[in-house]
C-alpha positions as CSV (number, residue, x, y, z in Angstrom):
1,M,95.9,110.3,87.6
2,K,94.5,106.7,88.3
3,V,95.1,103.9,85.9
4,G,92.4,101.2,86.6
5,G,93.2,97.6,87.2
6,S,91.0,96.7,84.2
7,L,93.7,98.2,81.9
8,L,96.6,96.3,83.6
9,N,95.6,92.6,82.9
10,D,97.8,92.3,79.9
11,G,100.2,95.0,80.9
12,V,99.5,98.8,80.6
13,P,98.6,99.6,76.9
14,A,101.5,101.3,75.0
15,T,99.1,104.2,74.1
16,I,98.8,105.2,77.9
17,L,102.5,104.9,78.5
18,D,103.3,107.0,75.3
19,D,100.9,109.6,76.2
20,L,102.1,109.6,79.9
21,A,105.6,110.2,78.7
22,V,104.5,113.2,76.5
23,Q,102.4,114.7,79.1
24,A,105.0,114.4,81.8
25,R,107.2,116.9,79.7
26,S,104.9,119.8,80.4
27,L,102.8,118.8,83.4
28,Q,103.3,117.7,87.0
29,L,101.8,114.3,87.1
30,I,101.0,111.9,90.0
31,L,100.1,108.4,89.1
32,V,98.2,105.9,91.2
33,H,97.5,102.4,89.8
34,G,95.2,99.6,90.5
35,G,95.7,95.9,89.7
36,G,93.2,93.8,91.7
37,D,92.7,91.2,88.9
38,L,96.5,90.4,88.9
39,V,96.4,90.1,92.7
40,T,93.7,87.5,92.3
41,E,95.5,85.7,89.6
42,V,98.8,85.5,91.6
43,A,97.0,84.5,94.8
44,H,95.4,81.6,92.8
45,R,98.8,80.5,91.6
46,L,100.0,80.5,95.1
47,G,97.0,78.4,96.3
48,K,95.3,81.3,98.2
49,E,91.8,81.7,96.9
50,Q,90.3,85.1,97.2
51,R,87.1,86.0,99.0
52,F,85.0,89.0,98.1
53,I,82.3,90.6,100.1
54,V,79.5,93.0,99.0
55,S,78.4,96.0,101.1
56,P,74.7,96.9,101.6
57,S,75.2,99.7,99.0
58,G,76.4,97.0,96.4
59,I,80.0,97.7,96.5
60,R,82.2,94.6,96.0
61,S,85.6,94.5,97.7
62,R,88.4,92.0,98.4
63,Y,88.4,90.4,101.9
64,T,92.1,91.0,103.0
65,D,93.4,88.6,105.7
66,K,97.0,88.6,106.6
67,E,98.2,86.3,103.9
68,T,96.2,88.1,101.3
69,S,97.7,91.4,102.5
70,E,101.2,90.0,101.9
71,I,100.2,88.9,98.4
72,Y,98.4,92.2,97.7
73,T,101.5,94.2,98.7
74,M,103.9,92.0,96.7
75,V,101.9,92.3,93.5
76,M,100.9,95.9,93.8
77,S,104.2,97.4,95.0
78,G,106.5,94.9,93.5
79,M,105.3,93.5,90.2
80,I,102.9,96.1,88.9
81,S,104.7,99.2,90.2
82,K,108.2,98.1,89.0
83,R,106.9,97.2,85.5
84,L,105.4,100.6,85.2
85,V,108.6,102.3,86.3
86,A,110.6,100.3,83.7
87,S,108.1,100.9,81.0
88,L,108.3,104.7,81.5
89,A,112.0,104.8,81.8
90,S,112.2,103.2,78.3
91,R,110.3,106.3,77.2
92,G,112.6,108.8,79.0
93,T,110.3,109.3,82.0
94,R,111.8,109.3,85.4
95,A,109.2,107.7,87.7
96,V,109.7,106.7,91.3
97,S,107.5,103.9,92.6
98,L,106.2,104.2,96.1
99,S,103.7,102.3,98.2
100,G,101.8,104.1,100.9
101,L,104.3,102.5,103.4
102,D,107.3,104.5,102.1
103,G,107.8,107.6,104.1
104,S,104.3,107.0,105.5
105,L,103.0,108.4,102.2
106,L,99.5,107.0,102.8
107,V,98.3,106.5,106.4
108,A,95.0,104.8,106.8
109,K,92.7,103.9,109.6
110,R,92.3,100.1,109.8
111,K,88.5,99.1,109.5
112,K,87.7,97.0,112.6
113,K,84.4,95.7,111.3
114,L,82.6,95.6,107.8
115,I,79.0,95.3,107.2
116,A,78.4,92.9,104.2
117,V,75.4,91.2,102.6
118,D,75.4,87.3,102.6
119,E,74.0,85.1,99.8
120,R,70.5,85.3,101.4
121,G,70.6,89.1,101.3
122,R,71.0,89.4,105.1
123,K,73.4,92.0,106.6
124,V,76.2,90.5,108.5
125,L,79.2,91.8,110.5
126,V,82.6,90.8,109.3
127,D,86.0,91.4,110.8
128,G,87.7,94.3,109.0
129,G,90.9,92.3,108.3
130,Y,93.7,94.3,106.7
131,T,91.7,96.9,104.9
132,G,91.6,100.6,105.7
133,K,90.5,104.1,104.6
134,V,93.2,106.7,103.8
135,E,93.1,109.5,106.3
136,Q,96.5,111.2,105.8
137,V,98.7,111.8,102.7
138,N,102.4,112.9,103.0
139,S,102.1,115.6,100.3
140,G,105.6,116.9,101.2
141,L,107.2,113.7,99.9
142,I,105.1,114.0,96.6
143,E,106.0,117.7,96.2
144,M,109.7,116.8,96.7
145,L,109.7,114.4,93.9
146,L,107.7,116.6,91.6
147,L,110.1,119.5,92.2
148,G,113.0,117.1,91.4
149,G,111.4,116.4,88.0
150,Y,110.3,112.8,89.0
151,L,106.8,111.3,88.3
152,P,105.5,109.9,91.7
153,L,103.9,106.4,91.0
154,I,101.9,105.2,94.0
155,S,100.5,101.8,94.7
156,P,97.4,101.7,96.9
157,V,99.0,100.0,100.0
158,A,98.7,102.2,103.1
159,M,100.4,102.2,106.5
160,S,98.0,101.6,109.6
161,E,98.5,103.5,112.8
162,E,100.0,100.3,114.1
163,G,102.5,100.0,111.4
164,E,100.8,97.4,109.3
165,A,100.2,97.2,105.6
166,L,96.6,97.8,104.6
167,N,94.7,97.2,101.4
168,V,93.1,100.6,100.4
169,D,90.9,101.5,97.4
170,G,92.9,102.8,94.6
171,D,90.3,105.4,93.5
172,R,90.0,106.8,97.1
173,A,93.8,106.7,97.4
174,A,94.2,108.7,94.3
175,A,91.5,111.2,95.5
176,G,93.4,111.6,98.7
177,A,96.6,112.4,96.9
178,A,94.8,114.8,94.6
179,I,93.2,116.8,97.5
180,A,96.5,116.8,99.6
181,T,98.6,118.2,96.7
182,K,96.0,120.6,95.5
183,A,95.8,119.1,92.1
184,D,94.0,121.0,89.4
185,A,92.4,117.8,88.0
186,I,92.0,114.1,88.6
187,V,91.8,111.7,85.8
188,F,90.5,108.2,86.1
189,L,91.6,106.1,83.1
190,T,89.3,103.1,82.8
191,N,88.1,100.6,80.1
192,V,85.0,102.6,79.2
193,S,84.4,106.1,78.0
194,G,82.9,107.4,81.2
195,L,79.7,107.3,83.2
196,L,76.7,106.1,81.3
197,K,73.1,106.9,82.0
198,D,70.4,105.0,80.1
199,G,73.1,103.7,77.7
200,K,74.4,107.3,76.9
201,L,77.6,108.9,77.9
202,V,77.2,111.6,80.6
203,E,79.6,114.3,79.2
204,R,79.2,116.8,82.1
205,A,77.8,116.4,85.7
206,S,77.7,118.7,88.6
207,V,78.2,117.4,92.1
208,A,74.5,117.2,92.8
209,D,73.9,115.5,89.4
210,A,76.6,112.8,90.1
211,R,75.5,112.3,93.6
212,A,71.8,111.7,92.5
213,M,73.0,109.0,90.0
214,L,75.0,107.1,92.6
215,P,72.4,104.5,93.4
216,S,71.9,103.5,89.8
217,I,75.6,103.0,88.9
218,G,77.6,99.8,89.0
219,F,80.0,99.3,91.8
220,G,83.1,99.8,89.7
221,M,82.1,103.1,88.4
222,Q,80.3,103.9,91.6
223,K,83.7,104.1,93.4
224,K,85.1,106.4,90.7
225,V,82.1,108.8,91.0
226,M,82.5,108.6,94.8
227,A,86.1,109.4,94.6
228,S,85.4,112.3,92.1
229,L,83.0,113.8,94.6
230,E,85.5,113.7,97.3
231,C,87.9,115.5,95.1
232,I,85.6,118.3,94.0
233,E,84.5,118.8,97.6
234,G,88.3,118.9,98.6
235,G,89.1,121.7,96.2
236,V,90.1,119.9,93.1
237,S,88.6,121.8,90.1
238,E,87.4,118.8,88.0
239,A,87.3,115.0,87.9
240,I,87.6,113.3,84.5
241,I,86.5,109.7,83.8
242,C,87.7,108.5,80.5
243,S,88.8,105.6,78.4
244,G,92.5,104.4,78.5
245,L,91.9,102.2,75.4
246,V,92.1,105.1,72.9
247,E,94.9,107.0,71.2
248,K,96.4,109.8,73.5
249,P,93.9,108.9,76.3
250,I,95.3,111.6,78.8
251,A,95.4,114.4,76.2
252,R,91.8,113.5,75.1
253,G,90.6,113.4,78.8
254,L,92.2,116.7,79.6
255,D,90.5,118.2,76.4
256,H,87.2,116.8,77.7
257,S,86.8,114.7,74.5
258,N,84.3,111.8,74.7
259,C,84.6,111.4,78.5
260,T,82.7,112.4,81.7
261,V,83.7,115.6,83.4
262,I,82.5,116.3,87.0
263,S,82.9,119.7,88.3
C-alpha cells in the first residue's frame, strides 16, 4: 500500500489508521508513505526554499541538492515514519519503520542528468542532484518482517551505488516493493476516488486503456498510473487507486468500491 503525501498534511486520518490495524490482523501488508508537502514546509522553516522542475512529459518533481536530501531524509524517515509507527502501535499493530537505506532495502541508480522544461517552454539539461530510480529491493528483509508478524513501513529514501541517500518517487518505490515481494495487489490511497476521465470515475481499466489515457492525466495521478502499469507488467494481479478520506478506505478499495482498478 502507498499512502499519498496529500493525506499526511494534518497527520494520517484516523479512518486509514483504524482500517490498517483491522486489515493487518488477516493480511500481510507493506506500507510505503509519501510526505512531500511536509518536506517543503520543514525546509521553509529551516530557510531552505525548495525548487521544483517539470519534465517534458509534464511531471513535476523536487530538485534535490545535498541539503535538501538531508532534510528530505530527516522528515520522511524521522518525523513521518515514526509518527505512523506510534499511531499504529496505539492500535495494537506492530510496525517497523525502514528507509531504503536500512539493510539496503531500496537500492537506486542516481540520475546524473535530468531533462526539464524552463519557464519559456524550452528543454534544458539539469544536474540530477540526489534523486534516483529504484532498481533493487531487498525482498528478503521485508519477508522476514512479515513472517515475524510485523508491518513493514517504508519511507522513499533509497541507497545509491555510492552509499548516498537518494530521493525516490514514493509511488514507484511502492511498485518496486510490490513486484519484488510478489504482492497480490497494490493499493494507492490518495485524496480522490481514483482516475477520472471527462469528469467521471474510471472504475476499471486494462493496461492498454490506462496507457492510452496517460497523456491526458495530471502529473500526480499520472505517476500512480505509471506505477500501476509497472506492477501489472511485473506480475502483480491488480492495482487499485482509491480515496483515503472515506470510512474503511482499504477494505473499500480491496472490495473495488468507488475506485479505479487496473488489471
